[in-house]
N, C-alpha and C positions, 0 to 999 in steps of 0.2 A: 440859299436861304437869305443870306444877308444882302444879296445884290440881285434882286428879282429883274433888273433891267439888263443884265448881262447874261442871260440864259443862252445856251449853246444848243443847236440842233443836234440831231443824232450824229451827223458826219463830225461836228466839231468835238463832241464827247469821245468819239472814237480817235480823232486826232490827239486829244489829250492823253488817253490811254497808250496810244503808240508812242508818244513822247516818253512816257514812264517806262514802256517796255524798252526802248532804245538806251534809256540810261541804264536799266538793269542789265542789258546785254553789254554794255560797255564796262560797267563795274565788275560784272560777273558774279553769278550766284555762288561761285566757290569762296568768294571773300566773306560772304556771310553764312556758309553752310558749317563752319566749324563750331564746336559746341565750347562752352565755357562762360564763367560770369563775365570776364572782361569783354567777350565778343557781344553778348546779350547787351551789356551796359553801353558799349560804343554804338551798336545799332540803335539803341534807344535815345541815345543823345543826338544822333544824326537825324533820326526821324521826328524827335521832338523839335529840333532847330528848323527843320523844314516846315513843320506844322505852325510853329510860332512866326516865321517869315511870311507864310502865306496869309495868315490871319492878320499880322501887323499891316500888311499891304491893304487888306479889305477894310479894316477897322480905320486906317488912315485916310482912306478915300471917303469914309462917312463923316469925317469931322470937319469943322470950319476951322481951317489953319490960317494964322495970321502970321506965323513965322516962316522964313524962307528956307529952302532945302539945305543951304549952307548952316544956317543956325540950327536946324534939326539935327543935321550930322554932327555939329560940334556937341550938342547936348547929349546926344546918343553916345558919343565916344566917351565923355566924361562919366556918364552913368556906368556904361560897359567896363571902362578901365577901373574903376572903384570896385564893381562887382567881381572882375577877374582876378585883382590883387587880393580881395578879402578871401576868395575861395582858395587861391594859391597858398596864403598864409595858414588858412585852416588845414591844407593838406601837408604842411610842414615844409614848403618850399621857401628858399630865401635868395636874396640878391646874390649871395656868395656862390650860388650854384650856377650863375650865369657865365658863359665864356664867350667873349666877344670876338668874332671872326668877321673877315671881309664879307664872307657869303652870307653870314646872319644879318649883317648890317644893310646889305643890298636887299635882302629878303624884306626886313623891316620897313625899308624905305619903299619898296614896291607895293607891299600891302597897305602902308600908311597914306602915300599919296595918290598914285593913279587908281588903284583899287579901293580906296575908300574915300579920300578927300574929294575926288573928282567924280567917282562912279556914283557915290550915294546921292548927292544932290541931283545928278541927271536922272538917277532912278526914281527920285520923289517928283521930278517933273514929268517922267513917263507915266506915273501912276496918275497924275492929274490929266494927261493929255489922251492916254489910251486905255486907262482903267486898271485896277488892280490884277484882273484875270490875265489880261494880255501882258502886263508887265511882268507878272511871274513867269511868263514863258522864257525870259532870259535864263532862268535857272536850267534849261535844257541846253543852253550853250557853254554852261560852266564846264562839263567834261570834255566837250570839243576843243574849248581854249586850253585846257589843262593838258590834253593829250597833244595838242599841236605845240605848246611850248615845251613840253617834255621831249617831244622829238626833235625840236630845233636846238634848244638850249642845252639838254643833257644828253642827246644823243639816243634816246630811248626808241626802241623798236615799236611801230604801231602794228599790233596783231590783226589779222583779218577780222576777228570778232568784233573789234573796235570799229572798223570801217564800216561793218554791216549794222552796228548799233548806230553809227552816224546816219546812214541812209534811212533807217526806221525813224529817226528823230526828224528828218527833213521831210519824210512823207507825212507824219503827224503834223507838223507845223504847216504844211502846205494845205492840209484839210481844214485846220482851224482859220487860216488867213486866206482861204481860197478866193473869197470875193475881193479882198484888197489886191492880192496878187493878180487877179483877172483884171481889175481896173488899172493896175500899173502896166500891164502887158499892152492893154488898149490904148493907154497915154503914150506909151513907147511908140507904137504904130500910128499915132495921130487920130485914134479914133475917140468918140465921146464915151464917158463912163457909162456903165450900166445904170446907175442912178439917174444920170442925165436922160438916158433914154426912157426910164420909167416915167420921169417928169414929164418928157415930151409926149408920151402915149396918154398920160393923163389928161393933158392939156387938149390933145387931139380928140379925145372921146368925150370931152365936156361939152355941153351944149353951147352954141355960140349966140351972141346977141347982146 
């Protein structure tokens, strides 16, 4: 509703739903099937974060921004850090509870530099170039990357269910981006894009003189 120029056809909508189904397969319904206030609260937080991120991308694309992606990332981190520290103090946490280890420092560096300082400015540029709907498709790659890193770095075993979920996500992505994928395949073969063919067809059918 907020982006009428980015409407998807039925196949594109099926692709988006398949992506969600693929992520659900990877995560596993058993992870949210347990009862209890803690589980409900956790699922609510994750769902709220996903909705907030999606709406943030959409609203960001509708604004006239004069600040760069790096500047936006810096301001976002300042505000987020203040909010997180305030919430932690309200929950009774303190700096004395922090235990510094090599693994923890590596994790903080990884999240802070490549996964935030580099990734977020690139993401803002992707929103401007591809639009918020397609930019949000990167959320489908999160479980793929997390599973791959877990297998390589931590030696975790990738179950068959996860591989099946990957395949469903890839099929959904292919349905959404089928036109771009088709044009890329044609370019690799040295053939003109379908859009070029349409323009040529229009020119040929137009009256001459």
